[in-house]
C-alpha positions as CSV (number, residue, x, y, z in Angstrom):
1,M,0.0,0.0,0.0
2,A,1.3,3.5,-0.9
3,P,2.4,5.6,2.1
4,Y,0.1,8.5,1.1
5,Y,-3.3,9.0,-0.4
6,L,-2.4,11.1,-3.5
7,N,-5.9,11.7,-4.9
8,S,-6.7,14.3,-2.4
9,W,-6.3,18.1,-2.0
10,Y,-3.4,19.1,0.3
11,C,-2.9,22.6,1.6
12,A,0.2,24.2,0.1
13,G,0.0,27.6,2.0
14,W,-2.1,30.6,2.7
15,S,-3.1,32.8,-0.2
16,K,-1.9,36.0,1.4
17,D,1.7,34.6,1.6
18,L,2.0,33.9,-2.2
19,M,2.8,37.3,-3.8
20,D,5.4,38.0,-6.5
21,K,7.9,35.4,-5.6
22,P,7.5,31.6,-6.1
23,S,7.0,29.3,-3.1
24,G,8.5,25.9,-2.6
25,I,7.0,23.0,-0.8
26,T,7.3,19.2,-0.7
27,I,4.0,17.3,-0.6
28,C,3.9,13.5,-0.3
29,G,7.4,13.3,-1.5
30,K,6.8,15.6,-4.5
31,T,8.9,18.8,-4.6
32,L,6.8,21.7,-6.0
33,A,7.2,25.2,-7.1
34,I,4.1,27.4,-6.8
35,Y,3.7,30.9,-8.3
36,R,1.1,33.5,-9.1
37,D,0.9,34.8,-12.6
38,P,0.2,38.5,-13.4
39,A,-3.5,37.8,-13.7
40,G,-3.5,36.4,-10.1
41,S,-3.9,32.8,-11.1
42,V,-1.9,30.2,-9.2
43,V,0.3,27.6,-10.9
44,A,1.9,24.5,-9.4
45,L,4.8,22.8,-11.2
46,D,7.3,20.1,-10.3
47,G,10.0,22.0,-8.4
48,R,13.0,20.5,-10.2
49,C,14.3,22.0,-13.4
50,P,14.9,19.0,-15.9
51,H,18.2,20.5,-17.0
52,R,20.3,20.3,-13.8
53,F,17.5,19.9,-11.3
54,A,17.9,23.3,-9.8
55,P,15.1,24.4,-7.5
56,L,12.5,26.3,-9.5
57,A,11.1,27.8,-6.4
58,K,14.2,30.0,-6.2
59,G,13.5,31.3,-9.7
60,V,11.6,34.4,-10.8
61,V,8.2,34.9,-12.4
62,V,8.6,36.4,-15.9
63,G,5.2,37.3,-17.3
64,D,3.1,34.2,-16.8
65,R,6.1,31.9,-16.8
66,L,8.6,30.6,-14.3
67,Q,12.3,31.2,-15.0
68,C,14.9,28.7,-13.6
69,P,17.4,30.5,-11.4
70,Y,20.4,28.4,-12.7
71,H,20.4,28.8,-16.5
72,G,17.3,30.9,-17.2
73,L,15.1,28.3,-18.9
74,L,11.4,29.4,-19.0
75,F,8.5,27.1,-18.2
76,D,4.8,27.8,-18.8
77,R,1.9,26.8,-16.7
78,T,1.7,23.4,-18.4
79,G,5.3,22.6,-17.4
80,A,6.7,22.9,-20.9
81,C,10.0,24.7,-21.4
82,V,9.1,27.5,-23.9
83,H,12.4,29.4,-24.0
84,N,16.1,28.4,-23.9
85,P,18.3,31.5,-23.9
86,H,21.4,29.7,-24.9
87,G,23.0,28.9,-28.3
88,D,20.4,28.4,-31.1
89,G,17.6,28.2,-28.5
90,M,16.9,24.5,-29.2
91,I,14.6,23.0,-26.6
92,P,15.2,19.3,-25.8
93,P,12.0,17.1,-25.9
94,N,12.4,16.2,-22.3
95,A,12.7,19.8,-21.1
96,R,9.4,19.9,-19.3
97,V,8.1,19.4,-15.8
98,E,4.9,18.0,-14.4
99,S,2.0,20.5,-13.8
100,Y,-0.4,19.8,-10.9
101,P,-4.0,20.8,-10.4
102,V,-4.1,23.8,-8.0
103,Q,-7.0,25.7,-6.5
104,E,-7.3,28.8,-4.3
105,R,-10.3,28.6,-1.9
106,A,-11.3,30.7,1.1
107,G,-7.8,32.0,1.8
108,A,-5.8,28.8,1.2
109,L,-3.9,27.2,-1.7
110,W,-4.6,23.6,-2.5
111,V,-2.6,21.1,-4.7
112,W,-3.7,17.7,-6.0
113,P,-0.6,15.5,-6.2
114,G,-2.5,12.5,-7.7
115,D,-4.2,11.7,-11.0
116,P,-5.1,15.1,-12.5
117,E,-8.3,13.6,-14.1
118,K,-9.6,12.9,-10.6
119,A,-9.1,16.4,-9.2
120,D,-12.6,17.2,-7.9
121,V,-13.1,20.8,-6.6
122,D,-16.2,19.6,-4.7
123,L,-13.8,17.8,-2.3
124,L,-12.2,21.1,-1.2
125,P,-13.0,22.4,2.3
126,S,-15.7,25.0,1.9
127,T,-15.4,27.0,5.2
128,D,-15.2,30.7,4.4
129,W,-14.9,32.5,7.7
130,L,-11.2,33.1,7.1
131,V,-12.2,35.6,4.4
132,S,-15.3,37.0,6.2
133,D,-15.5,40.5,7.6
134,A,-17.6,39.0,10.5
135,Y,-14.5,37.4,12.1
136,A,-11.1,38.6,13.3
137,T,-8.5,36.1,12.0
138,A,-4.9,35.0,12.1
139,T,-3.0,32.3,10.3
140,G,0.2,30.3,11.0
141,Y,2.5,27.5,9.9
142,L,4.5,24.9,11.8
143,L,6.7,22.1,10.6
144,V,5.9,19.1,12.8
145,N,8.7,16.5,13.0
146,A,6.3,13.6,13.1
147,D,4.0,11.6,10.8
148,Y,0.8,13.4,9.8
149,Q,-1.5,10.7,11.1
150,L,-0.1,11.1,14.6
151,V,-1.0,14.8,14.3
152,T,-4.5,13.8,13.1
153,D,-4.9,11.5,16.2
154,N,-3.9,14.4,18.4
155,L,-6.5,16.7,16.9
156,L,-9.4,14.2,16.8
157,D,-9.0,13.4,20.5
158,L,-9.3,16.7,22.4
159,T,-9.4,15.1,25.8
160,H,-5.6,15.7,25.9
161,A,-6.2,19.5,26.1
162,P,-6.6,20.0,29.8
163,Y,-3.4,18.0,30.5
164,L,-1.2,19.2,27.7
165,H,-2.6,22.7,27.4
166,P,-3.8,23.8,30.8
167,G,-2.6,27.4,30.4
168,T,-3.6,27.9,26.8
169,V,-6.5,26.1,25.1
170,G,-7.2,23.4,27.7
171,G,-8.1,24.8,31.0
172,R,-8.5,22.7,34.2
173,P,-9.1,18.9,33.9
174,E,-11.8,19.0,36.6
175,D,-13.9,21.4,34.6
176,S,-14.2,19.3,31.5
177,I,-12.9,15.7,31.8
178,G,-14.8,12.5,32.8
179,Q,-18.5,12.4,33.4
180,V,-19.0,16.1,32.8
181,M,-17.9,15.8,29.2
182,E,-20.4,14.6,26.6
183,H,-18.8,13.1,23.5
184,S,-20.6,12.2,20.2
185,F,-19.2,10.7,17.1
186,E,-20.5,10.1,13.6
187,T,-19.4,9.6,10.0
188,T,-21.2,11.4,7.2
189,D,-21.0,11.4,3.4
190,G,-19.1,8.1,3.7
191,N,-15.7,9.5,4.7
192,V,-16.3,12.7,6.8
193,I,-15.8,12.2,10.5
194,H,-17.3,14.3,13.2
195,S,-16.0,14.3,16.8
196,N,-18.0,16.6,19.1
197,Y,-17.6,17.5,22.7
198,R,-19.9,19.4,25.1
199,V,-19.6,20.5,28.7
200,R,-22.7,21.9,30.2
201,N,-22.3,24.8,32.6
202,M,-18.5,24.7,32.6
203,P,-17.4,26.7,35.7
204,R,-15.0,28.9,33.8
205,P,-13.8,29.2,30.2
206,T,-10.4,28.0,29.0
207,P,-7.5,30.5,29.2
208,Q,-7.9,31.1,25.4
209,L,-11.6,32.0,25.8
210,L,-11.3,33.9,29.1
211,P,-10.7,37.4,27.5
212,L,-13.6,36.8,25.2
213,W,-16.2,35.3,27.6
214,G,-15.1,36.5,31.0
215,E,-14.8,34.8,34.4
216,R,-18.2,33.1,34.4
217,P,-19.7,29.7,33.6
218,G,-21.2,28.7,30.3
219,D,-21.9,25.8,28.0
220,F,-18.7,24.8,26.1
221,Y,-18.7,23.1,22.7
222,A,-15.8,21.8,20.7
223,E,-16.8,20.2,17.4
224,M,-14.2,18.7,15.1
225,R,-14.7,17.7,11.4
226,W,-12.2,15.6,9.5
227,Q,-12.1,14.8,5.8
228,P,-9.6,12.9,3.8
229,A,-6.8,13.0,3.5
230,S,-5.9,15.3,6.4
231,S,-8.0,18.5,6.6
232,M,-9.7,19.4,9.9
233,E,-12.0,22.2,11.1
234,L,-12.7,22.8,14.8
235,D,-15.5,25.0,16.0
236,I,-15.4,26.2,19.6
237,F,-18.4,27.8,21.2
238,M,-19.1,29.3,24.6
239,T,-22.6,30.4,25.4
240,E,-25.0,31.0,28.2
241,P,-26.1,27.8,29.9
242,G,-29.0,26.3,27.9
243,E,-28.8,28.8,25.0
244,D,-28.2,27.9,21.4
245,K,-24.4,27.5,20.8
246,K,-24.4,30.0,18.0
247,A,-25.7,32.8,20.3
248,G,-22.4,33.2,22.1
249,V,-18.7,33.3,21.4
250,H,-17.5,31.4,18.3
251,V,-13.8,30.6,17.8
252,P,-13.4,28.6,14.6
253,T,-10.0,27.0,13.7
254,L,-8.6,25.3,10.7
255,H,-6.0,22.5,10.8
256,Y,-4.6,21.6,7.4
257,L,-2.0,18.8,7.5
258,T,0.3,18.1,4.6
259,P,2.8,15.2,4.7
260,T,6.2,16.1,3.4
261,G,7.2,12.7,2.4
262,D,10.2,12.3,4.8
263,G,8.3,11.7,8.0
264,A,7.4,15.4,8.8
265,T,4.2,17.3,8.5
266,H,3.4,20.8,7.2
267,Y,0.8,22.1,9.7
268,F,-1.1,25.1,8.4
269,F,-3.5,26.5,11.0
270,A,-5.9,29.4,11.3
271,I,-8.0,30.8,14.1
272,G,-10.8,33.4,14.2
273,R,-13.4,34.9,16.6
274,N,-16.8,36.6,16.2
275,V,-16.4,39.1,19.1
276,M,-14.1,42.1,19.6
277,I,-13.1,41.8,16.0
278,D,-11.6,45.2,15.8
279,D,-9.3,44.7,18.8
280,D,-5.8,44.2,17.4
281,E,-4.4,43.2,20.8
282,Q,-6.9,40.4,21.1
283,T,-6.0,39.2,17.7
284,R,-2.3,39.2,18.7
285,L,-3.1,37.3,21.9
286,M,-5.4,34.9,20.0
287,A,-2.5,34.0,17.6
288,H,-0.1,33.8,20.5
289,F,-2.2,31.2,22.4
290,A,-2.6,29.1,19.2
291,R,1.1,29.2,18.4
292,I,2.2,28.3,22.0
293,A,-0.3,25.4,22.1
294,F,0.7,24.0,18.7
295,E,4.4,24.8,18.6
296,E,5.5,24.4,22.3
297,E,3.1,21.9,23.6
298,D,1.6,19.7,20.8
299,E,4.7,19.4,18.5
300,P,7.2,18.3,21.2
301,M,4.8,15.7,22.6
302,I,3.8,14.2,19.2
303,R,7.5,14.1,18.2
304,A,8.5,12.5,21.5
305,C,5.7,9.8,21.1
306,Q,7.0,8.9,17.6
307,D,10.6,8.8,18.9
308,L,9.6,6.3,21.6
309,M,7.4,4.3,19.3
310,G,10.3,3.8,16.9
311,T,7.9,3.8,14.0
312,S,5.1,6.0,12.5
313,D,2.8,3.0,12.3
314,L,0.9,3.4,15.6
315,M,-1.5,0.4,15.1
316,S,1.4,-2.0,14.5
317,L,2.2,-1.5,18.2
318,R,-1.2,-2.6,19.4
319,P,-1.9,0.5,21.5
320,A,-4.4,0.6,24.3
321,I,-7.6,2.1,22.8
322,L,-9.8,4.4,24.9
323,R,-13.5,5.2,24.1
324,T,-12.4,8.7,23.2
325,D,-10.1,7.3,20.5
326,V,-13.0,6.3,18.3
327,A,-12.6,9.3,15.8
328,G,-8.9,8.8,15.3
329,V,-9.2,5.1,14.8
330,Q,-12.0,5.5,12.3
331,A,-10.0,8.2,10.4
332,R,-7.1,5.7,10.1
333,R,-9.5,3.1,8.8
334,V,-11.0,5.4,6.2
335,L,-7.7,6.6,5.0
336,G,-6.3,3.1,4.9
337,K,-9.2,1.9,2.7
338,L,-8.7,4.9,0.3
339,M,-5.0,4.3,0.0
340,K,-5.5,0.5,-0.6
341,A,-8.1,1.2,-3.3
342,E,-5.8,3.8,-4.9
343,T,-2.9,1.4,-5.0
344,A,-5.1,-1.4,-6.4
345,V,-6.2,0.8,-9.3
346,A,-2.6,2.0,-10.0
């Protein structure tokens, strides 16, 4: 079975970060160069020049083409070399690179590393709060030195938050763990997994929500949605006890995981809020909480787990399974079936 599911959209960055210079990223072992043409369209090409295999991401955009930084060959959006500035200008027949389907949707860039004929835009995440005026937002990026499925496990089981993140996004264990936490799980549309948590009348909000909600009780909701291969959306709500969850504070987050191909994971994250949206200090604080939680708490723990495992194949070690692991286990099953079917077709 292939190590990655290729017929899927993977996040390659945030739209706002791709301007006049190309960007380089490795997705599922494929090195890519991504650039924006003068019309604003995004192009994704194999990142290695076929001449001397120089990194095209270090080149420059010339019109709607990408120029190699080593010898100046020009490549169009289809990956064909269209100009050789040397000698008689002859272009060798193998002077071309692969072009990948790429989409820009709701503030994010997406690349399809698999069969171009199967690239389905309907499979793209459709959440648009990141580009909505109704929310204050912040984005970030982190390279996690561990397998992407271990990061997925971490995000689909939020019961770790009060223990690993007590001072940021988790709060006190006694406020949300055990019998006071209600957990529901379901699979929709065949492959989309929902893992939802609710704590009624939680005594106080998490440190992340404290500036937005205040020092008072409320109903707390954390609702995670996963879709293959590794895109997750988490909606956090805090509302008056007994009221509709949408009537209170809403803190949505995005967690887009992209495997590099060498055991690490590109982690693109975003966070928003629907209150105090003009408060720049709160936006800075919001981004700070997120970065501390992901970079200084989650990443070192996930990396340490993989180091002690001695493998990225969690299930091969026959781990103890808790009831709250159901979403992560099901995600692994779904992804495993998809990868197996993809390999069988290939």
